[in-house]
N, C-alpha and C positions, 0 to 999 in steps of 0.2 A: 508703416507708411506715415510720412509726415503730414501734419495738418496744413491746409493751404493758408497762405497769407490772407488776411481780411482787412478791409478798409473800415476804420472807425473815424467818423468825421472826415477829415482830410488826411488822415494818417494811415499808412500801411503798417499793419501789426503782424508779427509772427504768430501764426495760428497755434503752434506748439506751446508758446508761452501762455496764450489765452486759455488753451485746454488745461495746462498744468494749474493755472490759477483757479479755473473753474473746479477742478478736482479738489483742490485745497479748500475752497469755499464750501463745496458740497460736504466734504468730511466734517468741517467745522460746524456747519449748520445742522447736520444730522446728529452730531454729538450733542450740540446745545439743546435741540429739541428733546433728545432722550433724557438729558439731565433735567430739563424743566418738567418733563412728565413724571419724573421720580420724586419731585418735591411733594410735600404733604398736601399742599393746595395750589396746584399749578394754575397759572393765569391763562385761560384759553385765548384771550386777545393777543398776548405776547406770543404764545405758541403759534397762533395763526400768522402773525407777521413773519416769524422765522420760517414757517412752512411755505408761505407765499414766496419768500426769498429763495428757499430751496427749490421749489417748483420752477421758478424763473431760471435759475442756474442750470437745472437739469434740462430745461427746454433749449437753452442756448447751447449746451454741450451736445444735445441730440442734433440740433441744426448743424453745428460744426462737424460732427461725425458724418452726417448725411452729405455735406459738401465735400468732405474728404473722399467719400465713396464715388460721388458723381464726378468731381473734378479730377 
């Protein structure tokens, strides 16, 4: 089932494209966090920034998936 179109600002955007980009970002951020955690002295502040970004993208993807089920 296709994702609904969404409005960002004044622009109508294809929900499937947004979903695809979110999946790419999530994979990148999860990989980056994993690599940072494998460093001898990982910087917890940097990891937190990446984790916050990951959490945000997951929340948007969850919202988009809920809209898809409802819409």
